[in-house]
C-alpha positions in Angstrom: -0.2 -0.3 -0.1 0.9 3.3 -0.9 2.4 5.5 2.3 4.0 9.4 2.2 6.9 7.3 3.8 8.3 5.7 0.7 11.5 6.2 -0.2 11.4 4.1 -3.0 8.7 5.4 -5.7 7.4 4.2 -8.9 8.0 6.3 -12.1 5.1 4.8 -14.2 1.7 2.5 -14.1 1.3 0.2 -17.1 1.6 4.0 -19.5 3.9 7.1 -19.1 2.0 9.5 -16.6 0.2 12.0 -18.7 0.2 15.9 -17.8 -2.6 16.7 -16.1 -4.7 19.9 -15.0 -6.4 21.0 -12.1 -9.9 20.6 -12.0 -11.3 22.0 -8.6 -9.5 24.3 -7.2 -7.4 24.0 -4.2 -6.9 26.5 -1.0 -3.6 26.9 0.8 -2.4 23.6 2.9 -4.9 21.6 1.8 -4.0 18.0 0.8 -6.3 17.0 -1.9 -5.9 18.1 -5.4 -8.0 17.0 -7.4 -7.3 16.5 -11.5 -8.6 16.4 -14.5 -7.0 13.0 -15.4 -4.2 10.8 -13.6 -3.5 7.9 -16.4 -0.5 6.3 -16.1 0.4 7.5 -12.5 2.0 4.9 -10.4 -0.8 4.2 -7.0 1.5 1.4 -5.2 4.0 4.2 -3.4 3.6 7.7 -3.3 4.3 10.2 -6.3 7.1 13.3 -7.0 5.3 16.0 -9.0 5.4 19.9 -9.9 2.2 21.8 -10.0 2.9 25.7 -12.3 0.7 27.9 -13.8 1.1 29.1 -17.3 0.2 32.3 -19.3 -1.6 33.0 -22.2 1.0 31.5 -24.5 1.2 28.4 -22.5 4.2 29.1 -21.0 5.5 28.3 -17.4 4.6 31.6 -14.8 7.9 32.2 -13.0 7.8 31.5 -9.2 4.4 29.6 -9.1 5.9 26.0 -9.3 5.3 24.1 -6.1 7.3 20.7 -5.8 5.3 18.1 -3.9 4.6 14.4 -2.9 1.3 12.4 -2.5 -0.7 9.2 -3.0 -2.9 8.7 -6.0 -7.0 7.4 -5.7 -8.4 8.0 -9.0 -7.9 11.1 -10.4 -7.4 12.7 -7.0 -4.4 13.3 -4.9 -4.5 12.9 -1.4 -2.2 13.0 1.6 -0.5 16.2 -0.9 2.7 17.9 0.9 4.0 21.0 -0.3 8.1 20.2 -0.3 9.8 23.6 -2.1 7.5 26.6 -3.3 5.4 29.1 -1.3 1.7 27.2 -1.1 -0.3 29.7 -2.3 -3.3 27.1 -3.2 -3.7 26.0 -7.3 -6.2 27.4 -9.3 -8.7 25.4 -12.2 -6.3 25.1 -15.5 -2.7 25.0 -13.2 -0.2 22.3 -14.7 0.1 18.9 -12.6 3.4 17.2 -14.4 4.9 14.1 -12.8 8.8 14.9 -12.5 12.0 14.2 -10.9 11.8 16.6 -8.0 14.9 17.4 -5.7 12.8 15.8 -3.0 12.7 12.7 -5.0 16.4 12.1 -5.2 16.6 13.0 -1.6 14.4 10.4 -0.5 16.5 7.9 -3.6 19.6 8.8 -1.3 18.1 8.3 2.5 16.5 5.0 0.8 20.3 3.8 -0.4 22.4 5.0 2.4 20.2 3.1 5.0 22.1 0.1 4.0 25.2 1.5 1.8 27.7 3.3 2.7 27.9 6.6 0.6 31.1 5.1 -0.9 28.6 2.5 -2.3 29.7 -0.7 0.3 27.3 -2.0 2.4 26.9 -0.8 5.7 28.1 -3.9 8.1 25.2 -5.7 9.5 22.8 -4.1 7.4 21.8 -7.0 5.0 21.1 -9.3 8.5 20.8 -6.7 11.1 18.6 -9.2 13.4 19.6 -12.8 12.6 17.2 -15.6 14.3 17.3 -19.6 14.0 13.6 -21.6 14.0 12.7 -25.4 14.5 15.2 -27.5 16.8 18.7 -28.8 16.3 19.7 -32.0 18.1 22.9 -32.6 19.2 23.1 -29.0 21.5 24.5 -27.0 18.7 24.7 -23.4 18.8 25.4 -20.5 16.8 27.8 -17.8 17.7 27.2 -15.7 14.6 24.8 -15.7 12.0 27.1 -16.0 8.6 28.6 -19.6 7.9 32.3 -18.3 6.9 33.2 -22.0 4.9 29.5 -23.8 4.2 30.2 -27.0 3.5 27.5 -30.3 1.8 29.6 -32.0 5.0 29.0 -29.4 7.9 25.2 -29.4 6.5 24.5 -33.1 6.6 26.7 -33.3 10.0 24.3 -30.8 11.7 21.2 -33.7 10.8 19.2 -30.4 11.6 15.6 -31.5 11.7 12.8 -28.9 10.6 10.5 -28.2 13.1 7.6 -27.4 10.7 6.6 -30.2 8.6 5.9 -28.0 5.6 9.6 -27.4 5.3 9.8 -30.7 5.7 12.7 -33.4 5.9 16.2 -33.6 7.6 19.3 -32.6 6.5 21.0 -35.7 7.8 19.0 -38.3 5.1 20.1 -39.1 2.2 18.6 -36.2 0.1 18.9 -32.2 0.5 16.0 -30.8 -0.6 16.1 -33.1 -3.3 19.6 -33.6 -4.5 21.4 -36.6 -3.7 24.1 -36.7 -1.6 26.0 -39.3 -3.4 26.8 -36.4 -5.9 28.6 -34.4 -4.3 31.6 -37.1 -3.0 31.5 -39.5 -7.0 31.0 -38.9 -10.2 27.5 -39.5 -11.7 26.9 -39.5 -15.3 23.6 -41.1 -15.9 23.6 -40.8 -19.6 25.5 -43.7 -21.1 24.1 -47.2 -23.2 25.5 -50.3 -24.8 23.7 -52.6 -26.9 24.4 -55.5 -29.0 23.0 -58.7 -31.5 22.6 -61.6 -29.3 21.1 -63.2 -32.8 22.5 -62.8 -36.6 21.2 -60.2 -38.6 20.7 -61.4 -42.3 19.8 -60.9 -45.3 21.4 -57.4 -45.4 21.7 -56.6 -49.3 25.0 -56.4 -51.6 26.2 -52.8 -51.7 22.5 -51.3 -49.7 23.1 -49.3 -46.7 20.8 -51.5 -44.1 19.9 -50.2 -40.5 21.5 -53.0 -38.2 19.1 -53.7 -35.4 19.8 -54.1 -31.7 17.8 -56.8 -29.5 20.2 -56.7 -26.0 21.0 -54.5 -23.7 24.1 -54.1 -21.9 23.3 -51.7 -20.1 20.7 -48.4 -20.4 21.1 -45.9 -17.7 18.7 -43.1 -18.2 16.5 -45.5 -20.5 17.4 -42.9 -23.7 17.6 -46.4 -25.9 14.8 -47.7 -28.0 13.8 -48.5 -31.3 17.4 -49.7 -32.3 18.1 -45.6 -31.6 19.8 -44.0 -29.2 18.4 -40.1 -28.7 20.4 -37.7 -26.8 18.9 -36.1 -23.4 21.0 -33.6 -23.2 22.5 -31.3 -25.7 26.3 -31.7 -25.2 29.1 -34.2 -26.9 28.3 -37.8 -26.9 31.4 -40.7 -27.5 29.8 -43.1 -29.6 31.1 -46.2 -30.6 30.0 -49.4 -32.7 31.3 -52.6 -33.9 30.0 -54.5 -36.8 31.0 -58.2 -37.6 29.6 -58.5 -41.3 30.1 -62.2 -42.8 29.4 -63.7 -46.8 29.5 -66.6 -48.0 31.2 -65.1 -51.4 34.8 -63.8 -50.7 34.7 -61.7 -53.8 33.8 -59.0 -51.8 36.0 -55.5 -51.8 34.7 -53.2 -48.6 32.4 -53.6 -45.5 31.1 -50.4 -44.6 30.0 -48.9 -41.2 28.3 -46.0 -41.0 26.4 -43.4 -38.2 22.9 -41.7 -39.2 21.6 -38.5 -37.4 18.1 -37.9 -37.8 17.6 -40.3 -40.7 20.4 -39.0 -42.4 24.4 -40.1 -42.9 27.0 -38.3 -40.4 29.7 -40.5 -40.7 31.3 -43.8 -41.8 33.9 -45.9 -41.4 35.3 -48.6 -44.1 36.7 -52.1 -43.2 40.2 -54.0 -44.7 40.1 -54.7 -47.8 40.0 -59.0 -48.2 42.2 -60.8 -50.7 39.8 -61.1 -53.6 38.9 -64.8 -54.9 36.5 -67.1 -55.9 34.4 -69.7 -53.5 35.0 -69.6 -49.5 33.0 -67.4 -47.2 34.9 -63.7 -45.7 34.4 -62.0 -42.6 35.1 -58.4 -42.3 35.5 -55.9 -38.8 34.2 -52.4 -38.9 35.3 -50.7 -36.1 33.7 -47.3 -35.6 34.7 -44.7 -32.5 34.3 -40.9 -32.9 33.1 -37.8 -30.4 29.9 -36.7 -32.3 28.0 -32.9 -31.3 23.9 -33.9 -30.3 21.3 -31.4 -29.4 18.6 -32.7 -27.0 16.4 -34.7 -29.3 18.6 -35.7 -31.6 18.7 -39.3 -32.5 21.6 -42.0 -33.7 21.1 -45.1 -35.4 24.2 -47.3 -37.2 23.7 -48.8 -40.7 25.8 -51.5 -42.8 26.5 -52.9 -46.1 29.6 -55.6 -48.0 30.0 -55.2 -51.3 30.4 -59.0 -52.2 29.0 -59.1 -55.6 25.3 -59.6 -55.1 25.4 -61.6 -52.4 23.5 -61.1 -49.1 25.6 -60.5 -46.1 25.1 -61.7 -42.4 25.9 -59.1 -39.7 27.0 -61.4 -36.5 25.4 -62.0 -33.0 25.9 -63.7 -30.1 27.5 -63.1 -26.7 28.0 -59.3 -25.3 31.6 -60.1 -26.0 32.2 -60.9 -29.2 28.8 -59.7 -31.0 28.7 -56.4 -33.0 27.7 -53.5 -30.5 26.9 -50.6 -30.3 27.5 -47.8 -27.2 28.0 -44.2 -25.6 28.1 -41.6 -23.1 28.1 -38.4 -22.6 31.3 -36.6 -22.5 30.2 -32.7 -21.5 27.3 -31.0 -21.5 27.5 -27.4 -24.5 
């Protein structure tokens, strides 16, 4: 609620304060000033303003200005006080204008120096003039100073402070401090990592056609971001991505095996396997290894594709145990 004791005062109310005119004459010493309109004048705090008379050319009449303050209520300024100038009352048509008067500047200075030195530094004790501790503290703890000079998580948990109010809830000595698990203060933690593999062969991959690799087993997926053969980035950052494809064909006349990383449905990087010896008959096995740091935005997803150039023969991507089958893994290195 606005008060004539306000030191910090508003300067507008949703719009620029209009220049008003006195609508009803005010006698000397009267504390209400009726105006035609006070659009944009603040009502949450007192206001500083001036009144003055104008001549037939609409120029201010020297010596007629009054520096004032008051509280706006509708189109009337109540609790009006004249700070500077000789109060001779106000006539209908006098100009009423909201301005930064010397009294406004003095109020601002008084408010600032309540908690600050004139250099701008905080006054000693001004921020915490009357510290108090509520609730109960177990173990007979005492407080000699209102400010903890070197607080740590360990200090807080060892205090085993219990809030007296159930609305505040919880204890600092429990496994969580306001919803933050204490383990992250003593151990490294990265919840964003996954590793999947093939427990069975993927057959029927066409010659020289990039085909999506399907994954049927998870070694781990700590944040649940791997699904439907794709990994979706939970947060924006840099991710270390790895995969291994164990590709075989009954025809050893092939020239190369390819492994490709796709992001959001498009190829972004690929690797070639070793070149085999060409020859007729027999089978061929080619490994493809991929390891790269990839930048992802939260919501980007990654898939693995592969093929072999094997002269019109189909290709198999080998599966089996988690120790020797095709694999796809990654983890967050750092956020961006």
